[in-house]
Backbone as CSV, one residue per row, in Angstrom:
resi,resn,N_x,N_y,N_z,CA_x,CA_y,CA_z,C_x,C_y,C_z
1,UNK,10.545,8.049,-11.042,9.130,7.412,-10.851,7.883,8.074,-9.945
2,UNK,7.616,7.765,-8.575,6.640,8.328,-8.108,5.351,8.932,-8.890
3,UNK,4.879,9.934,-8.429,3.496,10.231,-9.023,3.674,10.234,-10.069
4,UNK,4.215,10.719,-11.175,4.545,11.007,-12.605,4.450,9.077,-13.183
5,UNK,4.712,8.588,-12.743,5.133,7.039,-13.044,4.125,6.427,-12.903
6,UNK,3.112,6.462,-11.545,1.596,6.159,-11.132,0.943,6.295,-12.012
7,UNK,0.847,7.694,-12.297,-0.277,8.485,-12.999,-0.087,7.871,-14.283
8,UNK,1.225,7.729,-14.976,1.149,7.463,-16.596,0.999,5.517,-16.756
9,UNK,1.105,5.044,-15.310,0.440,3.775,-15.332,-0.933,3.734,-15.437
10,UNK,-1.599,4.284,-14.800,-3.098,4.198,-14.762,-3.628,4.928,-16.020
11,UNK,-3.024,5.702,-16.316,-3.642,6.504,-17.790,-3.658,5.072,-18.698
12,UNK,-2.410,4.903,-18.898,-2.218,3.421,-19.819,-3.251,2.613,-19.623
13,UNK,-3.511,2.193,-18.293,-4.594,1.123,-17.871,-6.131,1.490,-17.919
14,UNK,-6.279,3.393,-18.524,-7.734,3.350,-18.508,-8.249,4.045,-17.361
15,UNK,-7.262,3.718,-16.253,-8.052,4.404,-14.776,-7.207,5.402,-14.170
16,UNK,-6.862,6.794,-15.113,-6.352,7.865,-15.213,-7.325,8.464,-13.915
17,UNK,-8.579,8.732,-14.459,-9.364,9.424,-13.546,-9.476,9.154,-12.218
18,UNK,-8.815,7.749,-12.047,-9.063,7.144,-9.999,-8.209,7.972,-9.503
19,UNK,-7.012,8.738,-10.235,-5.763,9.066,-9.264,-6.082,10.666,-9.269
20,UNK,-5.881,10.934,-8.008,-6.456,11.995,-7.711,-5.145,13.060,-6.657
21,UNK,-5.355,14.268,-6.516,-4.351,14.988,-5.598,-4.719,15.550,-4.695
22,UNK,-4.887,15.576,-3.463,-5.378,16.306,-2.570,-4.362,17.590,-2.584
23,UNK,-5.350,18.475,-1.856,-4.528,19.905,-1.190,-3.187,19.545,-0.429
24,UNK,-3.523,18.645,1.052,-2.703,18.673,1.700,-1.687,17.434,1.604
25,UNK,-0.745,17.024,2.116,-0.185,15.583,2.251,-0.719,14.979,3.212
26,UNK,-0.988,13.799,2.988,-1.687,12.893,4.018,-0.539,12.001,4.935
27,UNK,-0.263,12.711,5.914,0.934,11.738,6.756,0.254,11.101,7.679
28,UNK,-1.120,10.755,7.695,-1.446,9.454,8.761,-2.528,8.766,7.928
29,UNK,-3.196,8.000,8.351,-4.155,7.060,7.963,-4.906,7.937,7.907
30,UNK,-5.450,8.061,9.173,-6.708,9.174,9.480,-6.759,10.518,8.462
31,UNK,-5.699,11.203,8.606,-5.959,12.415,7.393,-6.205,12.025,6.149
32,UNK,-5.425,10.850,5.751,-5.696,10.449,4.060,-7.069,10.311,4.196
33,UNK,-7.934,9.339,4.894,-9.001,9.085,4.806,-10.233,10.227,5.275
34,UNK,-9.805,11.421,5.998,-10.558,12.532,6.353,-10.447,13.398,4.607
35,UNK,-9.137,13.498,3.897,-8.946,14.244,2.838,-9.606,13.434,1.423
36,UNK,-9.856,12.249,1.534,-10.520,11.433,0.824,-12.157,11.503,0.832
37,UNK,-12.665,11.200,2.026,-13.996,10.950,2.578,-14.230,9.535,2.683
38,UNK,-13.305,8.760,3.214,-13.607,7.113,3.163,-12.959,6.970,4.586
39,UNK,-13.602,5.629,5.333,-13.284,5.338,6.734,-11.636,4.909,6.483
40,UNK,-10.969,5.432,7.773,-9.514,4.539,7.695,-9.047,3.656,7.432
41,UNK,-9.636,2.346,7.720,-9.812,1.219,7.398,-9.685,0.868,5.711
42,UNK,-10.252,2.025,4.981,-10.507,1.285,3.692,-9.380,1.930,2.924
43,UNK,-8.154,2.628,3.583,-7.028,3.212,3.179,-6.140,1.951,2.698
44,UNK,-5.796,1.519,1.736,-4.955,0.088,1.499,-3.397,1.088,1.584
45,UNK,-2.425,0.511,2.959,-1.391,1.442,3.164,-0.413,0.193,2.779
46,UNK,0.924,0.994,2.393,1.887,-0.095,2.129,3.074,-0.250,2.673
47,UNK,3.358,-1.338,3.072,4.524,-0.901,4.350,5.730,-1.918,3.900
48,UNK,6.486,-1.133,3.953,7.802,-1.707,3.394,8.654,-2.304,4.200
49,UNK,9.383,-3.354,4.191,10.014,-4.424,4.751,11.431,-4.864,4.056
50,UNK,12.373,-5.373,4.940,13.516,-6.098,4.568,13.260,-7.385,4.639
51,UNK,13.378,-8.285,3.549,13.206,-9.820,3.963,14.698,-10.348,3.464
52,UNK,15.329,-10.888,4.298,16.617,-11.398,3.526,17.498,-10.488,2.659
53,UNK,17.130,-9.511,3.283,17.670,-8.173,2.572,16.936,-7.380,1.319
54,UNK,16.057,-8.034,1.215,15.108,-7.657,-0.365,14.107,-6.690,0.053
55,UNK,13.956,-6.000,-0.700,12.513,-5.146,-0.142,11.172,-5.913,-0.572
56,UNK,10.245,-5.726,0.651,9.080,-6.436,-0.066,8.005,-5.561,0.554
57,UNK,6.768,-5.200,-0.001,5.795,-4.224,0.431,4.575,-5.425,0.589
58,UNK,4.080,-4.777,1.753,2.697,-5.717,2.251,1.476,-4.519,2.025
59,UNK,0.664,-4.669,1.362,-0.471,-3.624,1.238,-1.342,-4.049,2.387
60,UNK,-2.067,-3.602,3.538,-2.896,-4.001,4.394,-3.735,-2.635,4.744
61,UNK,-4.914,-2.910,5.152,-5.893,-1.986,5.630,-5.476,-0.939,6.696
62,UNK,-5.911,0.035,6.616,-5.463,1.291,7.614,-5.719,0.978,8.913
63,UNK,-6.486,-0.031,8.785,-6.726,-0.441,10.848,-5.881,-1.512,11.069
64,UNK,-4.947,-2.146,10.382,-4.502,-2.943,10.586,-2.838,-3.056,11.283
65,UNK,-2.524,-3.732,11.794,-0.840,-3.206,12.345,-0.341,-5.016,11.926
66,UNK,0.953,-4.803,11.677,1.504,-5.957,11.431,2.038,-6.952,13.353
67,UNK,1.701,-7.969,12.452,1.646,-9.138,13.775,3.284,-9.721,13.487
68,UNK,3.971,-9.573,14.165,5.506,-10.320,14.057,5.175,-11.672,14.067
69,UNK,4.611,-12.268,14.990,4.721,-13.720,14.725,3.897,-14.078,13.540
70,UNK,3.199,-13.730,12.873,2.336,-13.816,11.709,3.292,-13.700,10.514
71,UNK,4.142,-12.340,10.692,4.982,-12.089,10.072,6.158,-13.386,9.682
72,UNK,6.531,-13.501,10.732,7.623,-14.535,10.851,7.042,-15.544,10.356
73,UNK,5.963,-16.013,10.506,5.595,-17.256,10.120,5.002,-17.418,8.500
74,UNK,4.465,-16.547,8.037,4.750,-16.029,6.589,6.010,-16.269,5.845
75,UNK,7.173,-15.380,6.214,8.103,-15.304,5.486,9.625,-15.512,6.179
76,UNK,9.483,-16.309,7.349,10.345,-16.889,7.753,11.653,-15.847,8.303
77,UNK,11.366,-14.541,8.972,11.964,-13.801,9.274,11.143,-12.566,10.053
78,UNK,11.952,-12.004,10.986,11.354,-11.105,11.447,11.019,-9.900,10.789
79,UNK,9.961,-8.854,11.305,9.506,-7.610,10.462,10.706,-6.737,10.670
80,UNK,11.172,-6.252,9.784,12.473,-5.123,9.477,11.740,-4.033,8.492
81,UNK,11.604,-2.957,9.476,11.227,-1.875,8.365,12.648,-1.152,7.857
82,UNK,12.202,-0.797,6.576,13.046,0.031,5.947,13.111,1.376,6.712
83,UNK,14.644,2.053,6.962,14.486,3.172,7.218,14.035,4.238,6.690
84,UNK,13.451,5.164,6.819,12.634,6.279,5.769,13.811,6.870,4.736
85,UNK,14.756,7.436,5.152,15.976,7.360,4.085,15.698,6.889,3.016
86,UNK,16.118,5.438,3.482,16.156,4.294,2.092,15.088,4.057,1.487
87,UNK,13.687,4.465,1.970,12.219,4.226,1.142,12.900,4.482,-0.323
88,UNK,13.054,5.466,-0.529,13.092,6.195,-1.986,13.980,5.411,-2.976
89,UNK,14.939,5.383,-2.608,16.196,4.180,-3.370,15.529,2.620,-3.475
90,UNK,14.924,2.527,-2.398,14.391,1.081,-2.448,13.205,0.843,-3.531
91,UNK,12.298,1.819,-3.450,10.824,1.787,-4.227,10.776,2.915,-5.474
92,UNK,11.590,3.727,-5.277,11.143,4.542,-6.506,10.042,5.835,-5.921
93,UNK,9.583,5.383,-4.664,8.694,6.258,-4.204,9.111,6.964,-2.778
94,UNK,8.565,8.390,-2.309,8.998,8.621,-1.207,8.284,8.199,-0.095
95,UNK,8.525,8.488,1.452,7.585,8.121,2.233,6.371,9.045,2.032
96,UNK,5.203,8.262,2.660,3.919,8.627,2.243,3.235,8.456,0.743
97,UNK,4.031,7.910,-0.240,3.743,7.771,-1.446,3.718,6.460,-1.899
98,UNK,4.865,5.716,-0.969,4.911,4.333,-1.086,3.601,3.585,-1.872
99,UNK,3.471,2.752,-2.920,2.513,2.133,-3.191,2.768,0.445,-4.229
100,UNK,2.154,-0.074,-4.583,2.454,-1.103,-5.136,2.190,-0.794,-6.539
101,UNK,2.540,0.064,-7.257,2.687,0.582,-8.476,3.966,1.275,-8.786
102,UNK,3.977,0.888,-10.088,5.489,1.622,-10.883,6.490,1.800,-10.105
103,UNK,6.789,0.281,-8.874,8.163,0.246,-8.505,9.432,0.151,-9.090
104,UNK,10.519,0.068,-8.285,11.390,-0.244,-8.828,11.774,-1.671,-9.019
105,UNK,12.221,-2.214,-9.752,12.363,-3.656,-10.124,13.128,-4.485,-8.879
106,UNK,12.496,-5.394,-8.827,12.831,-6.532,-7.339,12.022,-6.197,-6.364
107,UNK,10.991,-5.553,-5.962,10.301,-5.400,-4.645,8.830,-6.223,-5.059
108,UNK,9.197,-7.240,-4.218,7.914,-7.985,-3.874,6.935,-7.101,-3.103
109,UNK,5.603,-7.467,-3.629,4.060,-7.135,-3.601,3.448,-8.424,-2.967
110,UNK,2.701,-8.477,-1.783,1.564,-8.963,-1.331,0.773,-8.270,-0.548
111,UNK,-0.034,-9.027,-0.564,-1.659,-8.099,-0.339,-2.138,-9.113,0.774
112,UNK,-2.688,-8.484,2.252,-2.869,-8.777,3.501,-4.347,-8.857,3.499
113,UNK,-4.869,-10.035,4.515,-5.921,-10.555,4.342,-6.930,-9.240,4.576
114,UNK,-6.352,-8.304,5.760,-7.186,-7.388,6.206,-7.976,-6.685,5.243
115,UNK,-7.535,-6.791,3.698,-7.905,-6.229,2.823,-9.364,-6.890,2.257
116,UNK,-9.952,-7.799,2.560,-10.305,-8.821,1.901,-12.276,-8.641,2.170
117,UNK,-12.098,-7.498,3.150,-13.523,-7.130,3.850,-14.188,-5.783,3.064
118,UNK,-13.270,-5.650,1.748,-13.946,-4.116,1.136,-13.730,-4.691,-0.281
119,UNK,-15.048,-4.201,-0.725,-15.169,-3.967,-2.494,-14.155,-2.895,-2.895
120,UNK,-13.684,-2.170,-2.172,-13.032,-0.646,-2.723,-12.317,-0.303,-1.951
121,UNK,-10.991,-0.122,-2.245,-9.788,0.823,-1.220,-9.086,2.121,-2.166
122,UNK,-8.377,2.343,-1.390,-7.736,3.915,-1.851,-5.855,3.678,-1.530
123,UNK,-5.539,3.306,-2.084,-4.119,3.598,-2.039,-3.449,4.918,-2.364
124,UNK,-1.952,5.148,-1.748,-1.077,6.100,-2.162,-0.857,5.843,-3.862
125,UNK,-0.455,7.111,-4.289,-0.284,7.129,-5.860,0.948,7.512,-6.125
126,UNK,2.430,7.572,-5.179,3.781,7.790,-5.866,3.851,8.910,-5.082
127,UNK,3.226,9.925,-4.666,3.613,10.851,-3.477,2.348,11.192,-2.282
128,UNK,3.054,11.910,-1.250,1.913,12.059,0.145,0.784,12.689,-0.529
129,UNK,0.554,13.323,-1.200,-0.809,14.286,-2.042,-2.018,13.456,-2.810
130,UNK,-1.395,12.146,-3.056,-2.008,11.589,-4.305,-2.475,9.973,-4.011
131,UNK,-3.527,10.003,-4.662,-4.255,8.440,-4.414,-5.087,7.766,-5.583
132,UNK,-5.053,6.643,-4.996,-5.912,6.708,-6.167,-6.904,5.497,-5.721
133,UNK,-8.052,5.449,-6.404,-9.344,4.609,-5.878,-9.671,3.442,-6.871
134,UNK,-9.214,2.060,-6.322,-9.727,0.725,-6.939,-10.626,-0.124,-6.296
135,UNK,-11.118,-1.195,-6.901,-11.803,-2.182,-6.599,-10.607,-3.133,-5.920
136,UNK,-11.133,-4.047,-5.056,-9.978,-5.252,-4.494,-9.680,-5.682,-5.907
137,UNK,-10.497,-6.379,-6.599,-10.252,-6.918,-8.072,-9.143,-6.281,-8.740
138,UNK,-9.123,-4.611,-8.799,-8.515,-3.952,-9.607,-7.211,-4.011,-8.947
139,UNK,-6.980,-3.400,-7.565,-5.931,-3.793,-6.602,-5.133,-4.907,-7.018
140,UNK,-5.586,-6.088,-7.170,-5.200,-7.428,-7.652,-4.387,-7.463,-8.591
141,UNK,-4.993,-7.052,-9.706,-4.593,-6.817,-10.819,-3.454,-6.020,-11.044
142,UNK,-3.440,-4.709,-10.966,-2.847,-4.099,-11.051,-0.894,-3.760,-9.956
143,UNK,-1.398,-4.015,-8.980,-0.169,-4.308,-7.969,0.571,-5.616,-7.989
144,UNK,-0.194,-6.924,-8.649,0.078,-7.749,-9.143,1.190,-8.612,-8.311
145,UNK,0.138,-8.938,-7.183,1.136,-9.475,-5.723,2.021,-11.006,-6.282
146,UNK,2.769,-11.367,-5.160,3.556,-12.715,-5.246,2.423,-13.526,-4.868
147,UNK,1.286,-13.236,-3.711,-0.154,-13.633,-3.178,-0.479,-12.831,-2.101
148,UNK,-1.134,-13.311,-1.383,-1.987,-13.118,-0.210,-1.331,-13.671,0.874
149,UNK,-1.103,-12.924,1.710,-1.024,-13.215,3.319,-1.734,-12.769,4.343
150,UNK,-1.634,-13.085,5.452,-2.355,-13.097,6.669,-1.162,-12.572,7.636
151,UNK,-0.779,-11.269,7.764,0.074,-11.088,8.642,-0.065,-9.502,9.555
152,UNK,-1.529,-9.430,9.656,-2.166,-8.376,10.262,-2.767,-8.600,11.537
153,UNK,-2.797,-7.559,12.410,-3.399,-7.658,13.563,-4.327,-6.547,13.731
154,UNK,-5.533,-6.863,14.999,-5.828,-5.684,15.568,-7.307,-4.923,14.249
155,UNK,-7.252,-5.979,12.767,-8.319,-5.287,12.251,-9.639,-6.271,12.333
156,UNK,-9.732,-7.481,12.736,-10.632,-8.358,12.846,-12.058,-7.901,13.562
157,UNK,-12.805,-7.953,13.201,-14.224,-7.408,13.531,-14.621,-6.286,13.319
158,UNK,-13.813,-5.554,12.703,-13.641,-4.022,12.245,-14.281,-4.061,10.712
159,UNK,-14.714,-2.804,10.276,-15.000,-2.436,8.984,-16.105,-2.960,8.518
160,UNK,-15.942,-3.228,7.186,-17.114,-3.510,6.436,-18.258,-4.587,6.877
């Protein structure tokens, strides 16, 4: 899967021109924003957790952090990050390329309220070097989330 799967998915959706490959891998939100030419908060980062033993991706703004209390209230479980070595087996994407598109079956996706302040965001596209630019409506359509949650902190009052 990974980049090839994400690229093929967006080609089929008529949005293949939105997928770009940067010269270098983006190892942080700040580096990704710098490479793309956007603000760090406009990066739609995908955070992978285990909830009841099942993989869950929460896509949130680049300047947001997980709030344990809010997460527990939303999912009735503490946030447990998936170990990096297990990320490809859980999602089909390598660390740094995890995104809510072309995922392995059984991965639940949720979008966090921290994204609602943007008209457009940039998400990873299956590899640490690739990204896809989407409107918030397109992100919601193509990520096919189970719903919206509010599990982040640190972003209120920032951004757009």
